[in-house]
TILUMVO-784618 format. One line per 10 residues: their letters; for each residue x, y, z of N, C-alpha, C. Coordinates in steps of 0.02 Angstrom, whole numbers, plus 50000, padded with zeros to 5 digits. Layout:
A	X Y Z X Y Z X Y Z; ...
This chain:
MWEIRLHGDF	57650 57477 56948 57696 57433 56912 57756 57415 56956; 57786 57359 56943 57845 57338 56979 57906 57343 56933; 57961 57361 56962 58025 57360 56926 58068 57307 56957; 58089 57257 56918 58125 57200 56946 58197 57200 56920; 58244 57195 56966 58314 57193 56948 58345 57131 56979; 58369 57085 56938 58396 57022 56961 58471 57022 56956; 58505 56989 57004 58577 56986 57004 58600 56915 57020; 58663 56903 57014 58691 56837 57029 58693 56795 56965; 58654 56740 56964 58654 56696 56907 58603 56717 56854; 58572 56775 56863 58520 56796 56817 58543 56857 56778
DAVKLPTLSH	58512 56868 56721 58524 56929 56683 58478 56983 56709; 58499 57045 56701 58458 57101 56725 58394 57105 56683; 58338 57115 56717 58274 57122 56684 58240 57184 56711; 58213 57225 56667 58179 57285 56689 58112 57290 56654; 58059 57291 56693 57992 57296 56665 57972 57369 56660; 57927 57386 56614 57905 57455 56607 57873 57481 56670; 57886 57543 56688 57857 57573 56747 57829 57641 56730; 57780 57661 56767 57751 57728 56758 57797 57779 56790; 57801 57837 56759 57841 57891 56788 57808 57916 56851; 57848 57947 56895 57819 57973 56957 57770 58029 56944
KTRWALGSVM	57784 58072 56895 57738 58128 56881 57671 58102 56858; 57672 58045 56822 57609 58015 56800 57574 57981 56857; 57614 57947 56899 57585 57905 56952 57560 57947 57010; 57596 57997 57029 57578 58036 57088 57571 58109 57070; 57516 58139 57089 57507 58211 57079 57550 58249 57129; 57572 58309 57109 57613 58349 57154 57573 58367 57216; 57605 58367 57273 57572 58384 57335 57622 58390 57391; 57597 58404 57451 57641 58416 57508 57649 58354 57552; 57617 58298 57534 57621 58237 57574 57691 58209 57570; 57717 58186 57626 57785 58160 57628 57790 58095 57589
HVLITSDTMN	57844 58088 57553 57859 58028 57513 57919 57993 57545; 57909 57930 57566 57960 57892 57601 57983 57833 57559; 58048 57825 57552 58076 57765 57520 58097 57717 57575; 58071 57656 57573 58085 57606 57625 58121 57547 57593; 58175 57524 57626 58207 57462 57604 58186 57405 57651; 58182 57344 57623 58161 57288 57664 58188 57223 57634; 58173 57168 57667 58187 57101 57640 58138 57053 57674; 58139 56991 57653 58089 56943 57678 58116 56900 57734; 58170 56921 57766 58202 56880 57818 58180 56902 57889; 58170 56852 57933 58164 56864 58006 58112 56914 58027
GIWTYTRELT	58054 56913 57996 58000 56956 58018 58003 57027 57993; 58056 57046 57958 58061 57115 57933 58007 57129 57882; 57989 57079 57842 57937 57089 57791 57870 57104 57824; 57854 57068 57878 57792 57081 57914 57792 57151 57944; 57847 57170 57974 57855 57237 58002 57846 57290 57947; 57877 57278 57889 57872 57325 57833 57801 57333 57809; 57765 57277 57805 57696 57280 57783 57653 57321 57831; 57662 57311 57896 57623 57349 57944 57637 57424 57938; 57701 57441 57933 57720 57512 57929 57697 57543 57864; 57707 57508 57808 57686 57534 57743 57612 57547 57741
CGLIARGYRV	57573 57499 57763 57500 57507 57765 57480 57565 57809; 57514 57572 57866 57498 57627 57913 57514 57695 57883; 57571 57700 57849 57591 57764 57819 57544 57784 57763; 57527 57737 57720 57482 57752 57664 57413 57770 57689; 57390 57737 57742 57325 57754 57771 57323 57825 57797; 57381 57852 57814 57386 57921 57839 57405 57971 57784; 57402 57948 57722 57413 57992 57666 57484 57997 57640; 57530 57957 57667 57599 57958 57644 57605 57921 57577; 57656 57939 57539 57674 57902 57479 57734 57859 57496; 57735 57797 57473 57788 57751 57491 57817 57717 57428
TLVSFGEIPL	57883 57718 57423 57918 57676 57375 57954 57622 57415; 57940 57560 57401 57968 57503 57438 58017 57466 57394; 58079 57458 57418 58131 57421 57383 58150 57361 57425; 58144 57301 57397 58163 57241 57435 58227 57212 57408; 58267 57182 57452 58330 57149 57435 58324 57075 57450; 58374 57037 57428 58375 56965 57442 58329 56927 57395; 58294 56878 57423 58249 56837 57383 58189 56878 57359; 58169 56868 57295 58109 56900 57269 58049 56869 57305; 58005 56910 57336 57948 56882 57373 57902 56842 57328; 57871 56791 57357 57822 56751 57322 57756 56789 57316
PDQTSWMERL	57712 56769 57270 57649 56805 57261 57608 56813 57325; 57607 56760 57367 57568 56766 57428 57598 56815 57478; 57662 56832 57468 57695 56881 57512 57682 56953 57489; 57658 56962 57428 57646 57029 57402 57573 57044 57389; 57529 56997 57405 57457 57007 57391 57429 57067 57428; 57458 57085 57485 57433 57142 57524 57443 57208 57488; 57487 57210 57439 57501 57272 57403 57445 57291 57354; 57404 57243 57336 57353 57256 57285 57304 57310 57305; 57293 57320 57369 57245 57370 57391 57279 57436 57410; 57341 57445 57390 57378 57505 57406 57400 57541 57342
PDLHYVPTAF	57357 57581 57312 57373 57614 57249 57430 57664 57254; 57444 57690 57313 57498 57740 57321 57565 57708 57338; 57569 57642 57330 57632 57607 57343 57667 57592 57277; 57730 57610 57271 57772 57593 57214 57822 57541 57239; 57816 57480 57214 57858 57425 57239 57912 57406 57189; 57975 57402 57213 58032 57385 57171 58069 57326 57201; 58052 57263 57182 58088 57205 57208 58155 57198 57173; 58208 57184 57210 58274 57172 57180 58302 57107 57209; 58354 57082 57178 58387 57021 57202 58456 57036 57229; 58470 57098 57249 58535 57113 57280 58542 57071 57343
RLDWMTEGEQ	58600 57043 57354 58613 57004 57414 58618 57050 57474; 58599 57024 57533 58605 57063 57595 58678 57064 57617; 58696 57114 57657 58766 57126 57674 58801 57065 57706; 58764 57026 57746 58795 56969 57782 58796 56905 57741; 58768 56906 57681 58764 56846 57639 58828 56838 57597; 58835 56778 57569 58888 56767 57520 58879 56815 57462; 58931 56847 57441 58930 56897 57388 58897 56962 57410; 58882 56968 57475 58851 57029 57500 58895 57090 57491; 58960 57082 57500 59006 57139 57492 59005 57165 57420; 59006 57119 57372 59006 57139 57303 58940 57173 57284
HFEEASEYLC	58885 57146 57307 58819 57173 57291 58806 57239 57326; 58840 57251 57382 58829 57313 57420 58844 57374 57377; 58898 57373 57340 58916 57431 57299 58863 57442 57245; 58842 57388 57212 58791 57394 57160 58725 57418 57189; 58706 57390 57246 58643 57409 57277 58644 57483 57298; 58701 57506 57324 58708 57576 57344 58700 57622 57283; 58733 57604 57228 58726 57645 57168 58654 57645 57142; 58622 57587 57147 58553 57582 57124 58507 57626 57167; 58516 57624 57233 58475 57665 57277 58487 57739 57264; 58549 57758 57254 58564 57829 57240 58530 57851 57175
ALVKEIKPDL	58532 57809 57124 58500 57825 57060 58424 57830 57069; 58396 57785 57109 58324 57786 57121 58304 57849 57159; 58344 57868 57209 58331 57930 57246 58331 57990 57200; 58379 57992 57155 58384 58047 57108 58323 58050 57062; 58298 57991 57044 58240 57987 56998 58175 58007 57032; 58161 57978 57091 58094 57986 57121 58092 58042 57172; 58149 58065 57196 58154 58121 57242 58111 58112 57305; 58124 58060 57345 58087 58052 57408 58107 58105 57458; 58063 58115 57508 58078 58164 57561 58121 58133 57615; 58120 58066 57621 58156 58033 57675 58169 57960 57657
LHLNHLCYGA	58225 57933 57681 58241 57863 57672 58233 57826 57738; 58193 57773 57737 58186 57729 57795 58220 57664 57777; 58280 57654 57804 58324 57599 57783 58324 57544 57836; 58297 57487 57820 58295 57432 57867 58358 57389 57864; 58412 57419 57838 58477 57387 57835 58528 57440 57855; 58564 57428 57909 58609 57478 57937 58663 57499 57887; 58682 57454 57842 58738 57468 57797 58726 57527 57750; 58662 57544 57738 58648 57598 57689 58639 57666 57722; 58654 57671 57785 58645 57735 57820 58692 57790 57796; 58747 57770 57762 58796 57819 57738 58789 57834 57664
LPVRVPRVVV	58732 57819 57635 58721 57834 57564 58736 57907 57549; 58774 57923 57496 58791 57992 57481 58734 58029 57445; 58680 58040 57480 58622 58076 57452 58602 58131 57500; 58573 58184 57472 58551 58241 57513 58479 58232 57536; 58465 58175 57566 58399 58158 57591 58406 58131 57662; 58363 58149 57708 58367 58122 57776 58365 58046 57776; 58408 58015 57816 58413 57942 57817 58401 57916 57888; 58349 57874 57895 58333 57840 57957 58350 57766 57948; 58393 57738 57992 58409 57667 57988 58379 57631 58049; 58359 57569 58038 58327 57530 58091 58367 57466 58103
AHGDLVTWWK	58385 57454 58166 58425 57395 58185 58379 57337 58204; 58364 57295 58155 58325 57235 58167 58369 57177 58191; 58433 57185 58184 58481 57132 58200 58543 57141 58156; 58597 57109 58175 58659 57114 58136 58703 57054 58153; 58752 57042 58112 58794 56983 58120 58833 56982 58185; 58865 57038 58204 58910 57038 58262 58871 57028 58327; 58816 57065 58336 58778 57056 58398 58744 56988 58400; 58724 56961 58342 58697 56894 58338 58749 56843 58360; 58809 56850 58333 58862 56802 58348 58880 56802 58423; 58885 56861 58452 58902 56866 58523 58849 56834 58566
AVHGSEPKES	58785 56844 58548 58731 56815 58588 58728 56740 58581; 58741 56715 58522 58735 56643 58509 58797 56605 58532; 58857 56633 58518 58920 56597 58532 58956 56623 58594; 58935 56678 58621 58966 56705 58682 59034 56735 58672; 59051 56751 58609 59116 56781 58595 59112 56821 58530; 59164 56859 58517 59167 56897 58455 59179 56850 58396; 59153 56865 58337 59168 56823 58279 59242 56829 58260; 59267 56777 58227 59338 56775 58208 59353 56828 58156; 59408 56864 58167 59427 56918 58122 59444 56892 58052; 59425 56931 58002 59440 56915 57932 59434 56979 57893
AWLRWYRKTI	59457 56977 57830 59452 57036 57787 59379 57055 57776; 59337 57003 57767 59266 57017 57757 59235 57048 57819; 59252 57022 57878 59223 57049 57940 59245 57121 57951; 59306 57137 57934 59329 57207 57940 59289 57252 57894; 59276 57228 57833 59233 57267 57788 59164 57276 57817; 59136 57221 57844 59068 57223 57872 59064 57273 57930; 59111 57269 57977 59111 57314 58034 59116 57387 58011; 59162 57400 57964 59172 57468 57940 59109 57494 57906; 59077 57453 57866 59017 57473 57829 58959 57488 57876; 58948 57443 57925 58894 57454 57972 58908 57515 58016
SQGVSEADAV	58970 57523 58038 58988 57580 58080 58975 57646 58043; 58993 57649 57980 58981 57709 57940 58906 57721 57932; 58869 57668 57920 58797 57675 57912 58764 57702 57975; 58786 57678 58033 58757 57699 58096 58777 57771 58112; 58841 57787 58104 58865 57853 58124 58843 57909 58077; 58832 57893 58013 58814 57946 57965 58740 57953 57953; 58699 57906 57979 58627 57913 57972 58602 57971 58014; 58546 58000 57994 58516 58055 58032 58481 58030 58095; 58461 57967 58095 58430 57938 58155 58439 57862 58153; 58450 57833 58212 58456 57761 58219 58400 57736 58264
VAPNEWMLCA	58361 57689 58240 58304 57662 58278 58317 57589 58295; 58296 57569 58354 58297 57498 58373 58231 57481 58407; 58210 57418 58405 58146 57399 58435 58148 57395 58511; 58208 57401 58541 58212 57404 58614 58280 57433 58633; 58287 57452 58696 58348 57485 58720 58407 57437 58717; 58395 57373 58731 58450 57324 58729 58483 57323 58661; 58442 57321 58608 58470 57318 58540 58506 57383 58523; 58479 57438 58545 58512 57503 58532 58581 57505 58564; 58586 57482 58626 58650 57481 58661 58698 57431 58629; 58672 57374 58606 58714 57323 58575 58745 57349 58510
VRSAYSEGAR	58706 57385 58470 58732 57414 58408 58783 57468 58423; 58769 57509 58472 58816 57562 58491 58882 57532 58514; 58879 57478 58553 58940 57447 58579 58980 57412 58524; 58945 57381 58477 58979 57342 58424 59006 57386 58368; 58974 57443 58357 58993 57484 58299 59009 57555 58318; 58958 57597 58322 58969 57667 58339 58904 57698 58363; 58907 57759 58386 58848 57793 58412 58816 57834 58357; 58750 57833 58355 58714 57871 58304 58703 57943 58325; 58691 57986 58275 58679 58057 58289 58615 58066 58329; 58564 58029 58313 58501 58030 58350 58480 57957 58359
ETVIHHGRNP	58471 57936 58421 58452 57867 58435 58384 57866 58469; 58342 57818 58450 58276 57813 58481 58251 57741 58478; 58207 57724 58524 58175 57658 58525 58104 57665 58500; 58086 57625 58450 58017 57620 58427 58000 57546 58424; 57954 57525 58466 57936 57455 58469 57901 57432 58405; 57914 57370 58385 57878 57340 58330 57804 57333 58350; 57760 57332 58300 57689 57325 58315 57653 57284 58263; 57599 57253 58285 57555 57215 58241 57484 57240 58250; 57443 57230 58199 57373 57250 58202 57333 57198 58241; 57306 57217 58299 57270 57167 58340 57211 57135 58305
ILFNPYVKKE	57182 57169 58256 57122 57143 58223 57137 57079 58183; 57201 57067 58170 57221 57009 58130 57222 56944 58171; 57214 56949 58237 57221 56890 58280 57158 56879 58321; 57147 56817 58340 57086 56798 58376 57104 56776 58447; 57091 56819 58497 57107 56801 58566 57049 56769 58603; 56995 56752 58567 56934 56730 58601 56916 56657 58588; 56959 56620 58554 56947 56549 58542 56963 56509 58605; 56926 56455 58617 56940 56412 58675 57009 56382 58668; 57049 56387 58720 57119 56365 58718 57125 56290 58731; 57176 56261 58697 57195 56192 58711 57257 56193 58755
DSVLAIGRLV	57262 56143 58799 57319 56139 58845 57381 56117 58806; 57413 56166 58773 57469 56149 58729 57518 56208 58725; 57577 56194 58699 57629 56245 58691 57645 56252 58617; 57651 56314 58594 57670 56328 58525 57739 56362 58525; 57781 56345 58477 57845 56378 58467 57858 56383 58393; 57897 56434 58373 57912 56444 58302 57987 56449 58293; 58015 56410 58247 58086 56412 58234 58112 56345 58210; 58168 56346 58175 58198 56284 58151 58237 56249 58207; 58233 56184 58209 58267 56146 58262 58342 56157 58262; 58371 56169 58203 58444 56176 58199 58467 56248 58206
DPAKQVSLLT	58421 56294 58217 58439 56365 58224 58464 56377 58296; 58529 56393 58305 58555 56402 58373 58530 56466 58407; 58506 56513 58368 58481 56575 58397 58410 56565 58424; 58368 56531 58387 58299 56518 58409 58297 56462 58460; 58341 56414 58455 58349 56355 58499 58282 56326 58524; 58235 56317 58478 58173 56284 58497 58184 56211 58516; 58243 56185 58500 58260 56117 58519 58259 56107 58594; 58261 56160 58634 58256 56155 58707 58192 56118 58727; 58139 56126 58686 58075 56094 58702 58077 56019 58692; 58127 55994 58656 58131 55923 58642 58178 55886 58689
LQKQTVPVCI	58213 55922 58732 58266 55891 58772 58241 55863 58838; 58181 55883 58858 58152 55857 58921 58079 55837 58909; 58055 55794 58951 57985 55773 58945 57940 55832 58961; 57892 55844 58917 57843 55897 58927 57777 55867 58949; 57742 55902 58992 57679 55876 59020 57619 55892 58976; 57629 55931 58923 57574 55948 58878 57600 55941 58806; 57555 55937 58757 57576 55933 58687 57615 55995 58667; 57664 55985 58623 57706 56040 58598 57705 56040 58523; 57693 56098 58493 57695 56106 58421 57750 56155 58402; 57798 56132 58361 57851 56175 58337 57840 56188 58263
VGAEALEQRA	57834 56251 58244 57817 56270 58175 57879 56299 58141; 57885 56286 58076 57939 56315 58038 58002 56274 58043; 57997 56213 58068 58056 56171 58076 58066 56127 58014; 58126 56101 58008 58142 56057 57953 58108 55989 57964; 58110 55949 57912 58080 55882 57918 58115 55842 57973; 58079 55798 58003 58105 55760 58061 58168 55721 58043; 58171 55694 57982 58229 55655 57965 58292 55698 57957; 58284 55764 57954 58341 55809 57946 58361 55843 58011; 58325 55828 58065 58336 55865 58126 58403 55845 58158; 58430 55893 58197 58492 55879 58233 58478 55859 58305
ATVRTDVKFS	58420 55880 58331 58404 55866 58401 58359 55804 58405; 58359 55772 58463 58317 55714 58475 58249 55738 58499; 58196 55715 58466 58128 55733 58486 58100 55677 58528; 58080 55691 58589 58051 55640 58632 57981 55621 58607; 57960 55562 58621 57895 55539 58599 57851 55516 58657; 57863 55545 58716 57825 55524 58774 57775 55578 58796; 57756 55622 58751 57706 55673 58767 57639 55650 58738; 57589 55648 58780 57523 55622 58759 57480 55678 58732; 57454 55671 58671 57409 55720 58642 57336 55700 58654; 57293 55751 58651 57222 55738 58664 57192 55692 58611
DGNTGVAVRG	57221 55690 58550 57193 55647 58498 57223 55577 58499; 57264 55562 58551 57293 55496 58558 57362 55488 58529; 57384 55537 58490 57451 55534 58462 57503 55552 58515; 57565 55532 58503 57618 55549 58551 57673 55586 58515; 57713 55623 58554 57772 55656 58527 57762 55731 58518; 57817 55764 58502 57816 55835 58487 57798 55842 58414; 57747 55881 58399 57726 55891 58330 57772 55943 58297; 57806 55922 58244 57851 55967 58208 57821 55980 58139; 57803 56042 58126 57771 56060 58063 57817 56103 58021; 57806 56100 57956 57842 56144 57911 57813 56214 57913
AQTESQLRLL	57835 56256 57867 57811 56326 57864 57736 56327 57855; 57703 56373 57890 57631 56380 57888 57611 56446 57855; 57553 56447 57825 57526 56510 57798 57506 56554 57856; 57493 56618 57842 57473 56663 57896 57407 56641 57928; 57360 56618 57887 57296 56596 57915 57305 56534 57958; 57350 56489 57938 57364 56430 57978 57397 56448 58044; 57444 56496 58041 57477 56518 58102 57428 56551 58150; 57384 56592 58123 57335 56625 58167 57292 56574 58203; 57274 56520 58169 57234 56468 58201 57273 56434 58255; 57337 56419 58243 57379 56388 58293 57388 56433 58354
YSKAAMYAGT	57401 56498 58341 57406 56546 58396 57342 56547 58438; 57285 56549 58404 57222 56556 58440 57206 56496 58484; 57229 56436 58464 57214 56376 58502 57264 56361 58557; 57327 56383 58549 57379 56367 58598 57369 56406 58662; 57373 56373 58718 57368 56407 58782 57432 56444 58800; 57489 56417 58777 57554 56445 58795 57598 56452 58733; 57642 56501 58734 57691 56510 58681 57760 56511 58712; 57806 56471 58685 57874 56468 58712 57921 56509 58668; 57948 56562 58696 57998 56603 58662 58066 56582 58687; 58099 56538 58651 58160 56506 58675 58224 56539 58651
ARYEPSGVTM	58218 56592 58611 58277 56621 58577 58328 56648 58627; 58392 56641 58607 58445 56673 58645 58466 56739 58614; 58441 56753 58554 58451 56818 58521 58384 56838 58491; 58354 56891 58518 58287 56911 58497 58281 56987 58502; 58301 57023 58449 58298 57096 58450 58227 57124 58453; 58179 57090 58423 58112 57119 58418 58056 57073 58443; 58057 57010 58422 58008 56963 58447 57938 56971 58418; 57933 56975 58351 57868 56984 58319 57822 56925 58333; 57848 56863 58332 57805 56805 58344 57775 56807 58415; 57812 56834 58462 57787 56839 58531 57730 56890 58535
IEAALSRCAL	57736 56944 58496 57682 56994 58493 57619 56961 58464; 57628 56922 58411 57571 56888 58380 57539 56839 58429; 57581 56803 58466 57554 56755 58515 57517 56791 58571; 57545 56847 58594 57513 56886 58647 57446 56914 58624; 57443 56939 58562 57380 56965 58535 57328 56910 58525; 57352 56847 58526 57307 56789 58523 57291 56763 58593; 57312 56799 58643 57301 56783 58714 57334 56717 58734; 57396 56707 58712 57436 56652 58737 57476 56675 58797; 57484 56633 58847 57530 56648 58901 57601 56638 58875; 57644 56686 58889 57712 56685 58862 57761 56653 58912
ILNDIPSLRE	57799 56603 58889 57852 56573 58929 57917 56589 58891; 57959 56632 58920 58014 56660 58882 58082 56646 58913; 58131 56641 58869 58201 56635 58891 58220 56698 58928; 58255 56691 58983 58271 56749 59025 58333 56784 58997; 58322 56825 58945 58375 56865 58915 58354 56939 58920; 58402 56985 58919 58387 57056 58932 58335 57086 58885; 58338 57070 58820 58291 57101 58773 58220 57080 58787; 58208 57017 58804 58140 56994 58818 58115 57020 58885; 58158 57025 58934 58139 57055 58998 58118 57127 58989; 58155 57163 58947 58140 57234 58935 58073 57241 58900
IWGQAAVYFR	58060 57199 58850 58000 57205 58810 57938 57184 58849; 57941 57129 58886 57881 57100 58915 57874 57111 58990; 57928 57128 59025 57921 57144 59096 57885 57091 59136; 57834 57111 59173 57795 57066 59216 57739 57030 59178; 57738 57037 59112 57683 57007 59073 57700 56937 59048; 57756 56909 59070 57777 56843 59047 57807 56803 59103; 57809 56737 59093 57845 56691 59137 57912 56677 59106; 57966 56678 59146 58033 56669 59119 58064 56605 59146; 58099 56569 59102 58136 56510 59124 58211 56528 59125; 58248 56492 59165 58319 56504 59173 58354 56504 59105
TNDADSLAEA	58398 56551 59094 58428 56563 59028 58455 56500 58995; 58427 56484 58937 58450 56429 58895 58446 56360 58929; 58402 56353 58978 58400 56292 59018 58337 56252 59002; 58345 56192 58973 58289 56150 58954 58250 56125 59015; 58284 56110 59070 58250 56087 59131 58204 56141 59157; 58229 56202 59160 58189 56258 59186 58130 56272 59141; 58139 56265 59075 58084 56275 59028 58029 56224 59040; 58048 56160 59046 57999 56108 59058 57962 56119 59123; 57997 56143 59175 57965 56157 59239 57916 56215 59233; 57934 56266 59195 57889 56324 59186 57826 56302 59150
VRILSGDLQM	57834 56259 59099 57776 56233 59063 57731 56193 59110; 57762 56151 59152 57724 56109 59199 57685 56151 59248; 57717 56202 59277 57684 56244 59327 57626 56283 59296; 57638 56312 59237 57587 56354 59206 57529 56312 59181; 57543 56253 59154 57489 56210 59129 57449 56180 59187; 57480 56174 59246 57446 56146 59304 57406 56196 59344; 57412 56260 59328 57376 56312 59365 57339 56355 59315; 57276 56337 59301 57237 56371 59249 57227 56445 59265; 57218 56462 59327 57208 56532 59346 57270 56573 59331; 57329 56546 59349 57392 56580 59334 57402 56586 59259
QRSFANRAFQ	57387 56533 59223 57395 56533 59151 57353 56588 59119; 57291 56593 59139 57246 56645 59111 57269 56714 59130; 57296 56721 59191 57320 56786 59213 57377 56810 59170; 57425 56766 59157 57482 56786 59116 57462 56796 59043; 57413 56757 59020 57388 56767 58951 57356 56836 58944; 57318 56856 58995 57286 56922 58993 57337 56978 58999; 57388 56967 59040 57441 57018 59047 57476 57029 58980; 57494 56974 58947 57528 56980 58883 57483 57013 58831; 57419 56994 58831 57371 57022 58784 57365 57098 58793; 57356 57120 58854 57349 57192 58867 57413 57230 58850
RARECFNAHR	57470 57203 58867 57533 57238 58853 57544 57243 58777; 57528 57190 58741 57537 57191 58668 57490 57243 58637; 57428 57245 58659 57379 57292 58630 57400 57365 58644; 57426 57376 58704 57443 57445 58724 57510 57468 58695; 57559 57424 58694 57628 57445 58678 57652 57423 58609; 57625 57368 58583 57653 57339 58523 57601 57333 58467; 57561 57386 58459 57513 57385 58404 57538 57427 58346; 57517 57411 58286 57542 57443 58225 57526 57517 58222; 57469 57536 58248 57448 57606 58247 57498 57649 58287; 57516 57626 58345 57563 57663 58387 57632 57665 58354
MTDNYIQLYR	57654 57609 58325 57718 57607 58292 57720 57658 58234; 57668 57659 58194 57667 57706 58137 57668 57778 58161; 57629 57794 58212 57629 57862 58239 57699 57883 58262; 57733 57838 58296 57801 57853 58321 57849 57866 58263; 57843 57827 58210 57887 57839 58153 57871 57905 58118; 57808 57921 58113 57790 57985 58081 57818 58043 58121; 57814 58040 58187 57843 58093 58228 57918 58098 58217; 57952 58040 58212 58024 58041 58200 58040 58069 58131; 58003 58049 58081 58013 58075 58013 58010 58151 58013; 57960 58178 58045 57951 58251 58045 58008 58286 58081
RVATQKARAA	58030 58257 58137 58086 58288 58173 58150 58287 58131; 58163 58229 58101 58224 58222 58061 58222 58268 57999; 58165 58269 57965 58159 58310 57905 58165 58385 57922; 58136 58405 57978 58141 58475 57999 58212 58494 58015; 58246 58450 58053 58316 58462 58071 58360 58466 58009; 58348 58423 57961 58388 58422 57899 58377 58487 57860; 58314 58509 57857 58298 58570 57820 58331 58631 57852; 58331 58633 57918 58363 58690 57953 58439 58690 57941; 58468 58629 57941 58540 58625 57931 58559 58647 57860; 58514 58634 57813 58529 58653 57744 58523 58728 57734
């Protein structure tokens, strides 16, 4: 059963739920409470981890914040009888009214912890790391406002009463959590520099299940990118600023009449059409097909803590052309081609060189594919989290 709690312009609604004693028999299997939301790939990450934990016998209570997920976003839960899902409409900390909702959400989480008695909290929001509960708390840094702002604007955000609250809340969450996780060392250092140092810090790479992607389809000489044209962090608009020698498909962008960037129309497609193809949001099956057909994937972001779409592209055997920023260099190493940081000319040149040398293109596609399978698979990610859970839980028990 689901328990739904709505906030903002809605009245509170609570649906009947089964008690834990009825739902789960007593046992020694660890029970983890996970928080999540549907923003920026965190939902995909949560699904992979939840499925992995339950497959290994763990019990999971999942609490989501922000927008209530659509039915197609929750269909994967139907085959997980040991999952207790609690969608809520609490605003995220960086959103409008986030400060007000934070107190309510914290009280709600504390009450839920008291009711279901989980063995560990896996919090995908740094702000909840300081929850006043006697349960081990692991927080994961998927991104945050201050490090995002510095990467996108090159400076600290302007001081305000809200920003002081935000910094204080995140700093407390990081410093009081039993463990702080980041998907790469760059993000871990960025959080430490912007806020505070965690008691236990570790890097656990995000992972995807390779079986979900098809790396064996014949490739088309084209480039795929994902992101909104007006998003300064993703900056996929770089692909529209110079003439490209191959077709370009940008997914997840706004309608053309709403775009802020100029899209060139001098790119020739194999079907006779011209221009950069700009598509709206795609279903997972549609995205998998696009990944499988594209020869190259352009990762243009100037702020990319994890890069889930790049993992998906690599598992589809796309050659990666990436913005030369520290986080992407750390994650992909020699398995990608890099263009000069935030430079549209360099990006176009990288596309031209890679599309003109089929042997090089295949080599980099294979490098990315092998690195993703070895380092960024869901099985490995789940194993690493289980090891961390056990260490944290043991340490907490000894301290008690």
